[in-house]
N, C-alpha and C positions, 0 to 999 in steps of 0.2 A: 347342226345349227352353224351357219356361216356368218362371219363377222367382217365388216369392212375395216381393215387395219391401215388404210391409206392415210387416215388422219394422224396416225402415230409414227409412220415410217418417214425416214429421211430420203427424199428422192435423189439426192446427190451426196451420198456418204463418202467419207474418206476411204480410199482403197489403196492397196499396195500390190505391186507386181510380184509374181511368184519367183522372180529372179532378183528381187531387191536384197541388198546386204543387210545383215542384222542391225548394224548401227543406225541405218536409216529407219528401220522399223521401230527401234527403241526410241529414237528421236521423235518420231510422229506420236507415239504413245505419250511421251513425256511432255512435249510442247502443247499438244492438243487435248490432253486429259482424257484420252480414249480408254474405253474398257474392252472394245471389240474392234477388229479391223478385218474386213473382207480381203481375201487374197484372190487376185484375178490373173488370168493368162493375158497375153498380148491381144487375144481376140475378144477380151472383155468377159469371158466366161468365168464365173466364180468357181474356184477350185478348193477353197477352204476358208477358214477364219482363224485369226490369231487372237488370243485373249491376253489380258494383262497378266494373268496367272502364268501363261506360257513364257513370259519374259522375266519371271522371278529368278533370283540368284540360285536358289536350290534347284529349280527346274532346269535351268541352263547347265548347271554343273552335272546333274544326272544325265542329261543328253550327252555332254562331252565325255563323261565317264564311260557311258555305254559305247560311244564311238571308239574310245581308246581301247576298251576291252575287245571290241571286234577287230581292231587293227592288230592287237597282240595275238589274238587267235589266228588271224590270217598269216602273221609272220611265223607262228609256230607250225602251221600247216605247210608253209613253204619250206621251213627248216626240215620237216620230215621228208621232203623230196630232194634231199641234198645228194650231191655226187662227191665221191672221194677226190682228194688232191694228192699231189706227190708227197706232201708233208702229212704224215699219219696223225698229227695233232690237230689238223685243220680240216674243215669241210666247207664246201661252197654250194650254195643253193642255186636254183635256176636263174635267179636275178643277179648272180655273182656277188652275193653277200657272203662274207667270210665269217665263220663261227669257230670257236675253239671246241674241239671234241671233248665231251665229258668222259673221263676214264674212271 
């Protein structure tokens, strides 16, 4: 069964670019009282949707925590590919970060 939803849809909804900074997205939600916000590319193609839930304090913290964890894991991987220095107490990785050798 098909149903015509054009009576219920908004033909000119608020949208946000996929390159928009988070404060701009948050401001749109807060000032306009939105629950959902389509995310579009420059070409106008919808690539996703942001919900009010996506901007909650807990959700943002969980995303940031996950990014920090990935960054730590990346640093540890780089630390494993370290080269020795002339000082036996120090090691240097391929990015020239210096670490104290654990003895």
